[in-house]
C-alpha positions in Angstrom: 56.1 60.9 67.9 54.5 60.6 71.3 52.7 63.8 72.5 54.4 65.3 75.5 52.2 65.8 78.6 51.6 69.3 80.0 53.9 68.7 83.0 56.7 67.4 80.8 56.4 70.4 78.4 56.4 72.8 81.3 59.6 71.2 82.8 61.4 71.3 79.5 60.6 74.9 79.0 61.8 75.7 82.6 65.1 73.9 81.8 65.6 75.4 78.3 68.8 77.3 78.0 69.9 76.4 81.5 73.4 74.8 81.4 76.5 74.9 83.6 74.6 76.6 86.5 75.6 76.8 90.1 74.6 74.1 92.6 72.0 76.4 94.2 70.4 77.2 90.8 70.3 73.5 89.8 68.7 72.5 93.1 66.1 75.3 92.9 65.3 74.3 89.3 65.1 70.5 89.9 63.1 70.9 93.2 60.7 73.5 91.6 59.8 71.1 88.8 59.5 67.9 90.8 55.7 68.1 91.0 54.5 64.6 90.6 52.2 63.0 93.2 55.0 61.2 95.0 58.1 62.6 96.6 60.7 62.4 93.9 64.3 61.5 94.5 66.9 64.1 93.6 69.6 62.3 91.6 73.2 63.2 90.8 75.3 61.9 88.0 79.0 62.6 87.7 80.9 61.9 84.5 84.5 61.1 85.2 87.6 60.9 83.0 88.3 57.3 84.0 88.1 53.8 82.5 86.8 51.5 85.3 88.0 48.5 83.3 91.5 49.3 84.6 92.0 48.6 88.2 94.0 51.8 88.8 91.1 53.8 87.4 88.2 52.3 89.4 86.3 54.8 91.5 84.3 53.6 94.5 83.6 54.9 97.9 81.1 55.8 100.5 79.8 59.1 101.9 77.5 59.9 104.8 75.2 62.7 103.5 74.8 65.5 106.1 71.1 65.5 105.7 70.4 61.8 104.9 68.8 60.5 101.7 65.2 60.5 102.8 65.0 56.9 101.8 64.2 54.1 104.2 67.1 51.7 103.7 66.5 48.0 104.2 69.7 46.3 105.4 70.6 42.6 105.2 73.4 41.2 107.4 75.3 37.9 107.0 76.3 37.0 110.5 76.1 34.3 113.2 75.8 34.1 117.0 76.5 37.3 118.9 77.2 39.3 115.7 73.8 38.3 114.4 72.2 39.5 117.6 74.2 42.8 117.4 72.9 43.3 113.8 69.3 42.8 114.9 69.7 45.2 117.9 71.2 47.8 115.5 68.1 47.7 113.3 69.0 45.3 110.5 65.9 44.1 108.6 67.2 40.7 107.6 69.9 38.6 109.4 71.1 35.2 108.4 73.8 32.9 107.0 73.2 29.9 104.8 69.4 30.5 105.0 69.8 34.0 103.7 72.1 32.8 100.9 69.5 30.3 99.8 66.8 33.0 99.9 68.9 35.3 97.6 69.7 32.4 95.3 66.0 31.8 95.0 65.6 35.2 93.6 64.4 37.2 96.6 66.5 40.3 97.2 64.5 42.4 99.6 67.2 44.8 100.8 69.2 47.9 99.7 72.5 47.2 101.5 74.2 44.0 102.3 76.7 43.7 105.2 78.8 40.7 106.3 81.2 39.7 108.9 84.6 38.5 107.4 83.9 34.9 108.4 80.7 34.9 106.3 82.5 35.8 103.0 82.9 32.2 101.8 79.1 32.0 101.8 78.6 35.5 100.4 81.2 34.9 97.7 78.8 32.4 96.1 76.4 35.2 95.5 78.8 37.4 93.5 77.0 37.0 90.2 73.7 38.0 91.8 74.8 40.8 94.2 77.7 42.2 92.1 75.7 43.6 89.2 73.3 45.2 91.7 76.2 46.9 93.6 75.1 45.0 96.7 78.2 42.8 97.2 79.8 43.4 100.6 83.2 45.0 100.3 85.8 46.0 103.0 86.7 49.1 101.0 83.3 50.6 101.7 82.9 49.2 105.2 80.4 46.5 104.5 82.7 43.6 105.4 83.3 44.3 109.0 83.2 43.0 112.6 81.7 46.3 113.7 78.2 45.3 112.5 76.4 47.8 114.7 78.2 50.8 113.2 77.8 49.5 109.6 74.0 49.0 110.1 73.6 52.4 111.8 75.6 54.1 109.0 73.4 52.5 106.3 70.2 53.5 108.1 71.5 57.0 108.7 72.0 58.1 105.1 75.2 56.6 104.0 75.6 56.4 100.3 77.9 54.0 98.3 79.1 54.9 94.9 80.9 53.1 92.1 81.9 54.1 88.6 80.0 52.2 85.9 81.5 51.1 82.6 81.2 54.5 81.0 82.9 56.2 84.0 79.7 57.6 85.4 78.9 57.7 89.1 75.3 58.3 90.2 73.3 58.3 93.4 70.3 59.7 95.1 71.2 62.7 97.2 67.8 63.5 98.9 64.1 64.0 98.2 62.4 66.9 96.4 60.7 67.7 99.7 64.0 68.6 101.3 64.9 72.2 102.0 67.0 73.7 99.2 69.9 74.4 101.5 70.0 70.7 102.7 70.0 69.4 99.2 72.9 71.8 98.3 74.8 70.5 101.3 74.2 66.9 100.2 75.2 67.5 96.6 78.5 69.1 97.7 79.2 66.4 100.2 78.7 63.7 97.5 80.9 65.5 94.9 83.6 66.1 97.5 83.6 62.3 98.3 83.9 61.5 94.6 86.7 64.0 94.3 88.6 62.4 97.2 88.2 59.0 95.6 90.2 60.0 92.5 92.3 57.0 91.6 96.0 57.0 90.9 95.5 56.1 87.3 93.2 59.0 86.4 94.8 61.2 83.8 93.7 64.6 82.5 90.3 66.1 83.6 88.9 63.9 86.3 85.5 65.4 86.9 84.1 66.2 83.5 80.4 66.8 84.1 78.0 67.0 87.0 74.3 66.8 86.4 71.2 66.9 88.7 67.7 65.7 88.0 64.6 64.4 89.8 63.1 60.9 89.3 60.7 62.1 86.6 62.3 65.4 85.5 64.9 66.5 83.0 68.5 67.0 84.0 70.6 70.2 84.3 74.4 70.4 84.3 76.2 72.0 87.2 79.4 74.1 87.0 82.1 71.7 88.2 83.8 74.4 90.3 80.5 75.3 92.0 79.9 71.6 92.8 83.3 71.2 94.3 83.1 74.5 96.3 86.0 76.1 94.4 
């Protein structure tokens, strides 16, 4: 069995016996033990009582975190003409059409969010098998297939987070950096959980939000009391 490092042992000891805590306690615990040499991301995982394989139980949505994510978001936009110019002016990192499709097909995916105007979808559709598994496929439900390219790019750059339930019914996302003030992280956590709550699908039966956990990139996780997370 591998020997645990001093930092890992200390973190595990700090988290021992901590379970079902308030959002404030969870944030303090995770932030206080995120002591690597880089600014760790604070990550949230929400276990839901859904089966995403059924269309009426799929959970997906988008939320603008009040204090941003702390991450520099690289944005790619599929657009032509004036809309391409609009995307560039709004701060998009990569703008293109067939050329961008070929770059992606060649294996280069140098972006975190992909936006497209509706007329570009026949081109973007060919990339479904590449972008889909990475949760990068533009989708009108989360505002990434739109004629309002400027607003979509600015939202992505400003801390907007997309979420989608995975096969096991788990939604996860980064909700800030360990360097954030505790109060700002608490606000972001509650905003994210509230958005997931609002995205409850019609086919969800029984307990919808089963477990909420918080962790940092390199640290252990701690479960949060669901009522505390939802502000009840």
